[in-house]
Structures are given as C-alpha cells and as structure tokens.
N, C-alpha and C positions, 0 to 999 in steps of 0.2 A: 975470198973471205966471207965468214958465215953472217946469217943477216940476224939483226937485233929482234929479239923475242918480244921486244917490248912498243915495236914500232907500232902507226897504225894497221887496221884491219886492211884487207883486200877486199872492197866491194865492187862485187862483178854483178853486172847486167845494168849498170847505172850510168849514163855519159858524165864528162866531165862537168857540163854544167849543172846538170841534177847532183853533182858531188860537193861542187862549190856553195850550190844554195842548202841543200838539206844534208851532208855529210851521211852518219848513216841510218838518220831517220827513217823508217819505214824498210828497217833489211830484216834478212834471216839469217841469223847464225847457223851454219851447216857444219864446219868443222875447223880446221888450220892445216896449214901449208904446209907439204913436204919436204923437208929441207935434205935431206940424204935417205937414202934404200938401205936394204938390209933387213936383220933378224929385227931390231929395234929401230925403225927409222927415226928421226929428230924432226920432232915438229917445230915449226913457226908460228907466223901471225895469225889468228883469225881469218876466215874468211865466211863473208856477209855477201845475200843473195837479195837482190832489191826485187821486190815484194809490194811497191806502191803503185808501179805501172803494170802493166798489161807485158807477158813475156807469153813464149812459146818455149818451154821448155822440154828436153828429151831426155829422159833416163834409162838406160840401157845396164844391161849386165846378164852373165848366165844366172840359170835357176841356184837361190840362195845366196846370191854375190850380193844383197844390200839394196835392191831398187826398192822396195816396199818400206824398207828400214828408212832408205831416206825420205820418202813421200810422206813416212810418217813425223819426220824431224821437221822438214817443212810445215805441217798442219798443226805439229807443237809451237812453233815460232810465231807463224799466225794468229793464234790463239793469244801470244803475249807480246803483240804489238802495242806500241803506245796507242793510249784511248782514241786519242784525236785520227790517227792512221785508222786503227781497227775500227772504226765505226764508217769507214768511209769503204770496206772491202769484207766482201765473204770469200766462202770456200764450198767447194759442195764436190765432196769423193767420191767415184762410183767404186766401190769395193766389190769388186768380183769372186775374192777368196775366203772373206767373212774375218778378217784377222783386226781389222782397225775399231772392232771395241774396247781393245786394251788401252788406246789413249786415254779410257776413262778411269783407269788406276794406275796409280804411282808403281815407278818399277821397283823390282822384288830386291835387286842387290845394286848399292848406289854407289861401290867400291871403284867403279870406272869411273862414275861420275865426279867423284871426289877429288880423282888425277885432275879433271878438268873445270876444277872451281863450281861444280855445278852440284845440286841435288836434286834427289826424285820427287816428283810432281805428280797430280793427275792434270791432264788437260782435260778442258772445257769444249767438248765438242758436242754436238747432238746425233745419237746412233738412228736411224730409223731403219726397221725392217718391213718387208710385203707383209699386210693386213693378215695372208693367209697363213704368216708363218709367227704371227706374234705371241701366241698358247707358247710354242714351243720354245721360246727364248724366256719369256716368263717363267716357264716351269722349270727351267736351268738354271735359273735366276743372273741371267746372264744380262751386266747393266747396258740396255737401251731405253731409249726416251719416249718410243712410240711406233708406229706403224705410218706408212705413206701408201697412196692409191695415185692411179691415175684417172683422171675424169672420162669418160668415156667418149661424151663427144669431140673431144680432143684428136682422138684417132682418125685420119684421113682412112679413105679405101687403102690407100696403097700400104699404110701402116698395119692395117687389118690383114693385107693379105701377106705381109712378112711376116707377121704373126706365125702364119701358118705355113708360112714358105709355098706361098700361090704364088701366080701372075696371072694379068690379062689373058693368057694363053689358056688357063685353066677354064672349065664350066664353073668349077666351086667358086674360081675368084671372081668370076663376074657375079654368080648369084650374091655372093656377099656384098659387092660392091654395090651393086642395086638395091641389095637392102639397106644400107646404110644410109645412100640418097634418100630413099623413100620414107627414112626414120628422121632424118633431118629434115625435110621438107613438111612432115607431116609436123613435128611436135618442136622444131628448131634447135638448141643447143642443150636442151635438159632432157637426157634420156639415158637407159642402161640398157645392160646387156638383153633384159627381156623384152625390151621393145625390139632389138635386131630381132631376137629368136622369132618373135610374132611377125616380123616382117617378113622372114624366109619363109615360115612356115604358110604363108598366105601368096607366096607368089606364083603367078599362076604361067610364067613362064617356064619355069623347069621341072622336071621328074620329081616324085617322089621319093625316092631312092636319093638322089642327091640331096634334095631339103633335109632328109633325116639325117644323112652323115653330117650335114653342114652344123645342124642344131645340135649334134651329139658334142662336135668340136665347140661351138658356144658355150655350152653346159659346162663342158672342162673348165673352157675358161672363166666363168661365175663361179666355179669353186674355189679358183683360185685367190679369189679376195683380192684381187688385185684394181680391175678395171669397175670406177662403179660410176654414178650418176653425180656425184661430187668429189673430186680428186684433192689430195695435196696443194695447196694455193702455191705457186712459185715464191710470193714473199714469205712464206713461210720457210722455204728450203733457201733463199738467198738474203736472209737477213743480216742487217749491219752489225758487224764483229762476230757473226758466228760462224763454225765450221762446222757442216754438216755430212754426215759421214751416209750415202744411201747404201745399202747393203744387198747385192742381188746375186748373192754366191747359192743361194738356194735354187736358182735357176740354171745351175751350169749343168746339173745331168738330170732335171727333171723329165720326166717322158713328154711330148707336147708342149714343155715349156721352152724349148733352147731359142727362140727369138725373144723372149719377153726381155732381156736384159739389153738386148741392141733397142725394142721398143721404150725402153725407159730413159736410156741416154738419148736417143732420137728428140722424145719428146721435151725433156728436158730442157736438152739443149738447144731444140727451137725457140720454147716459151723465154730462154731467159736471154737468147740472141735479139728477138723480137723488143722485147721489154727492154733490154738497155739502150737500143736503138732510140726508142722513144727517150728514154730519162736522160739518154747524152744530150738532147737537144734544150732540157729541162738545163742540166747544169752548163752549159753556153748561155744559155740566156741571163743566168743570175752570174755569170763571171763576169758578164758586161754589165748587168744594172747594178749589181751588188759588191762586186770586186769579189768575188769569191764562188767556187764550186761546191755546189752541195743538190741531193736530191734525197727522194725517198727511196731509190733503188741504189745499193753500194756497187763498186765495181767487184765484177766477180771472177773467180778462179776456179775451173772445174781441174780436177785433179782424176784421171781413169791408169788403173792398174790393168797391165792387159791389155795394152789397147792395141794391137794387132789385130786382138778379136772385131773391135768396133772402125777399126780404119785398115783394113785389109789390102793390099797391094793388088790382088787378081781375083777379086770374086765380089760380088756385090752385097751391100748392108744397107739397111734403113739409115743406120747411124752416120754411114760416111759422106751423106752431103751436106749433113749437119755440119758435122766436125771440120770440112774442110772449109764453110765459110769462116769457120772460126779461125783456122788456121791462116787464111787469107785475109779476112779482112776485121779479124774480132777485135785489133789492138785499139783501133780508132774509138768504137763506142765503149771500152774498158771492158773485155774479155780477155782474161789471160787462161793458157789451157799448159796443164802439166800431162803429158803422156810417159807412162813408164811400161816397161815390153822387155822380155826376153829374149826376143828375136824379131829383132829390128829386121832383119832378111825379110820377113812377112809384112814390116810397117808398109803403107801406103807412101812413094816415095817423096810427095810434096809435105809431111810430116816430118821427114828428115829435112829436106832441102830448106824449109822456111824456120827451122828451131832458130834461135840465137842464143841459145844458153843448152850446152850441150854436158850432162851428169854421165859415166859411165864407169860402172863398176868392171870387175875381170869379165873378159869373154875371149874364149877361145875356139870359136866358131868361124872357120873362115868366110863361109857366106854372109854371117852376120858382121863380121869385121868389115868384109868390102861393103856392106850395106851402107854403112856409116863412115864408110871412106868419101863419099859425096860431101860431107861437112868440111871437108879438111880444107878451110880457107889461105889463101895467099900468103899471108902472116905466120902459118904455120909451117915450120922447118923441118919438121920430124916426122915421118909416117906413124900412122896408129899403131902399125906393129908392131914398132919399136918403144912405143909408150908403153903397150901394154906387157912388153918382155919386162919393162922398167919397174912396172907395177908392185910395190910388195904384195906376197900372197896372202898374206893375213884378211880378215875381212875388214869390210868398213874402210877400205880405200880405193880412191876413184880420181879420174880424169877430169878436165871440166874444159869446156872450150868456150870461151866468152867473145860473141861478135861485137859486144859493146866497148871492152877494154882492149881487145882484139889481144889475148893473149891466152896461154894455155901453162896451167895449173893441176899440179899432182897433190889432191888432199888427201887427209884424214877424215869420215866423216864423224863429229860429236858423239857421244853415247847416248841416248836418248831419256827424258825425263820420267817417260809412261812406262806401261809393262809394255814387251814385244811379245804378242802372241802370234808372232808369224815363225817362230823357230822349230825347227825339224820335229815333228811327232819321235819319243824314243819310249822302250818298251819299260825303262827304269822307274820306278815312283816319284823317285823326288831326284 
C-alpha cells in the first residue's frame, strides 16, 4: 500500500520522549523519503533531522555525489531555525575547498525549488577568510564578511612543530620549542611572531645555520598574516544564531603552509571544547535555580568537509586528538560534529563507529563501502552493497541510517535555496 504523501514528516535523530515534547521544532528539512525507484522515483513525506541536540553525523559519497551540497542544505536550515532555538545554536564550518561563500547568494534557477514548494533565497552566513588572502577576495568582489586570525600565544609547542612537520626528535623542533617557552616565560600570553624570532636569534644552544633556517621559516609564517598577537575571539566565531564559514582552501597547495588548516581546526576545536565545558556548568546551575537552560555561549555544531584530512586512520595529525574528544565526549557539553568525506576508508574508525546519523550518497569504491560497513546495526536487515545498488543513479539521493529511530531510509535531498558554487567547472561560457 502506498504511503500517504500528506502524513507527518519523519524526524531523524530524535528519541520518542523529545518527539512527544517538541514535535518537529528545532529540526532541519533535508529532503523526502523515496517511495519507489526507477528513472522517476516517487517521493513521499518530508525528512527532518534534529539539530537541537548534539549528534555525530557522517556524510559520505564519491566525488561529486552531493556531500558538500548536503552540508550546505544543513547550513541553510540552521540559519532558518525558529528564533527561540536558533539563538541557542551556532555552527562553524571548515571549508577546505572554498565553496560555501555561495550560501550568501540566492539560487540562480528556482525551477527545482518550485516543485518542492520552495523559493530561492540568500542565507545569512558569515564567511571569514585568512587575513593574508583578504585582498584577493575583495579584489574579485567575492561575498565575504572579513578576516580571521589565530592568536600567537594560543599555539602550544607541539602545534608550532606540527605547522612545520617537525617532531621532538628534530633539532629544529627542539630549538623552536625552547624559543616559544622562553617567550612565554618572559612576556606571558601577549606576544607575536617577532618575539619568537628574537628568541630564536638569541638562542645560544643552537648553531647559526639552524637559527637562520628557523628564522626564515618564521618570517614565511609572518607573511601569511594569519598568526598575530590578537587573534579572532572564539565568541566571534560561535555567536548565538550565527553560521560561520572559515575558508581554509587557500592553504591546500601553498608551499610551506600544508599544516595550517590542521592548526586552524585544532585550535578552534580545542577552544570551543574548553569553553563549552565551562558554560555547560552555568546552564545546569540556571536549570536548577531558574528552571531554564541559558548561557552566553550557545551549543556549537562544527562541520568539516574532507574530514579524512583532519581525522586520518593511519597517520598523525594535530587536529585528530581534539576531534576525537568531540567524538567521544562532546555531546555532554553541547558539541555536535558533522563530518563529510569522499574517502571513509581513510577516516579514523572512531568517527565511523560512534556516529549516530549516517547520510551516504552513492559510493562505488569497495574499500569505502567496507569501511562504513562497520556502521551496520542489528536493526539493519539489508547489507550496504544491496542498498547502494537500489539507490537511484541521479544526483541527490542518499541512504540514511538513524540510531535514534533505529530505521534505515532512502531519501532525496531537497534543492538548495542558495547558489551552488560547488558545481564542476566547465569550458562553456553560460
């Protein structure tokens, strides 16, 4: 018997207690249930995803399959939450490809949207780029909101070494660590790269050529205009009701800057974790004394595209231990994590095994399918290979596994309100 198209939407990620109490409030509309396959699949009721409580979501799919598109849909929805919920939530997206600035523009063609009773709209997001790249974005008139920087004193010795791919076994790493320690002991928590250069230059335990080499590296870092005495405050990134995009795409291929994006994720993730742990206590006190949850810092969602770069399975990364803390204990202080990857086989297994919401577009690589096979719960009666084979081949369809409802769904992700700047490049002019 065919399902009634007008029945109540399916709410994923929400237990029965919350569903009875809150209904569909605080959810993101991501698509519709697929009722039948074929060239023109029949779609049923709406599919909503809970974003009022922290979850670990994993979004997979081969290149061009729709991962980043689905991330953008989630951002659009978070920006349109009911104000009461929205002001208790913030989202920070690590943009490794430089595509989410398109959210600030409305979709160019809304014919697909009309079929869904939707219309093209801009999305209120704050797009920040590295200070050293700001002039390029402004010259090209790309829609951004400003620059972000990292506070120099917040980088620990291990993070400085990770920036240059050094370890404690390297003489240069020991020199750099010693210089940072000396500066911290001398001036406290307000210093810049020039102070570290001065400490390296006056180091008497290293030879001249090593000092000169390290000074050249530090001067290169100074030229990035990313690490300064006063960095962007966490409160500016995780402000109530705001969706913030941090564009680190310029550091993908920059010579000598390969580790920068890792440091950005590590520092932001670490500071958010520390502050949410503190504010969570404030919320609990107010719940007891005032019978309501409130604090100056909202719950935080962090969305990471190409997550396997920051949470690799078989190599070290400075961001990995920070993100594993989010995976293991982040839900208690109010930290939700959404990881998108085209290579789940390369992703740390904890990120796969601990996820409670799995969204996968088409995958054809057997190692990647085998990697997410660890997700298969006891309530899932069909193997993933068969489900991928049944998935319609058109772009936008996805398999969803939800631990909260203990159900498996095939859905079609809704069209975006905003401009999709992730489409494949073409030689055609229009």
